[in-house]
C-alpha positions in Angstrom: 69.5 93.1 121.3 72.3 91.2 119.4 71.4 88.2 117.2 73.0 85.0 118.3 74.2 82.3 115.8 71.4 80.0 116.9 68.8 82.5 115.7 70.2 82.5 112.2 69.0 79.8 109.9 70.0 79.2 106.2 67.7 80.2 103.5 65.2 77.4 102.5 66.8 77.1 99.1 70.4 77.2 100.3 72.4 74.1 99.1 73.3 71.7 101.8 76.8 70.2 101.5 76.5 67.8 104.3 79.7 69.2 105.9 79.9 71.4 108.9 81.8 74.7 108.8 84.4 73.1 111.2 85.1 70.3 108.6 85.5 72.9 105.8 87.8 74.9 108.1 89.8 71.8 109.0 90.3 71.1 105.3 91.6 74.6 104.7 94.0 74.3 107.6 95.2 70.9 106.4 95.8 72.3 102.8 97.5 75.4 104.1 99.8 73.3 106.4 100.7 71.0 103.5 101.4 74.0 101.3 103.6 75.7 103.9 105.5 72.4 104.5 106.1 72.1 100.7 107.9 75.5 100.6 111.7 75.8 100.8 112.8 76.0 104.5 113.9 79.7 104.2 110.6 80.7 102.7 108.7 78.8 105.3 110.8 80.5 108.1 110.1 83.9 106.6 106.3 83.3 106.5 106.1 81.8 110.0 108.2 84.6 111.5 106.3 87.4 109.7 102.7 86.1 109.9 102.9 83.6 112.8 105.2 85.4 115.2 104.6 89.0 114.1 108.2 89.8 113.6 108.9 92.9 111.5 110.3 92.9 108.0 113.4 94.7 109.3 114.0 92.3 112.1 113.7 89.2 109.9 116.0 90.7 107.2 118.6 91.6 109.7 118.6 88.3 111.5 118.5 86.2 108.3 120.9 88.5 106.4 118.6 89.2 103.4 117.6 92.4 101.8 114.2 93.9 102.1 113.7 93.4 98.4 114.6 89.7 98.7 112.2 89.4 101.6 109.3 90.9 99.7 110.1 88.7 96.6 110.1 85.5 98.7 106.9 86.5 100.6 105.1 87.4 97.4 106.0 84.2 95.5 105.3 82.0 98.5 101.9 83.6 99.0 101.1 83.1 95.3 102.1 79.4 95.5 100.0 79.0 98.7 97.0 80.7 97.0 97.4 78.5 94.0 97.8 81.4 91.6 101.4 80.6 90.5 101.3 79.2 87.0 
């Protein structure tokens, strides 16, 4: 018999943040949206088309007239910026 979420309770000594998981998720979405909007338009388009719309690398490169190397470079730097790891 599968366990349902209502059957799972936090450990008695687990810290309580006073925030629901939905609020924390909303904060992450808000931060990610702000991060994406702060990217240059071409970078934003690449990420949206690749991750959001599921277009292939080759399709994006052909339509945007960029090399696969340039695509990978932009995607890598943009991801680093969004992850907050770019120094």
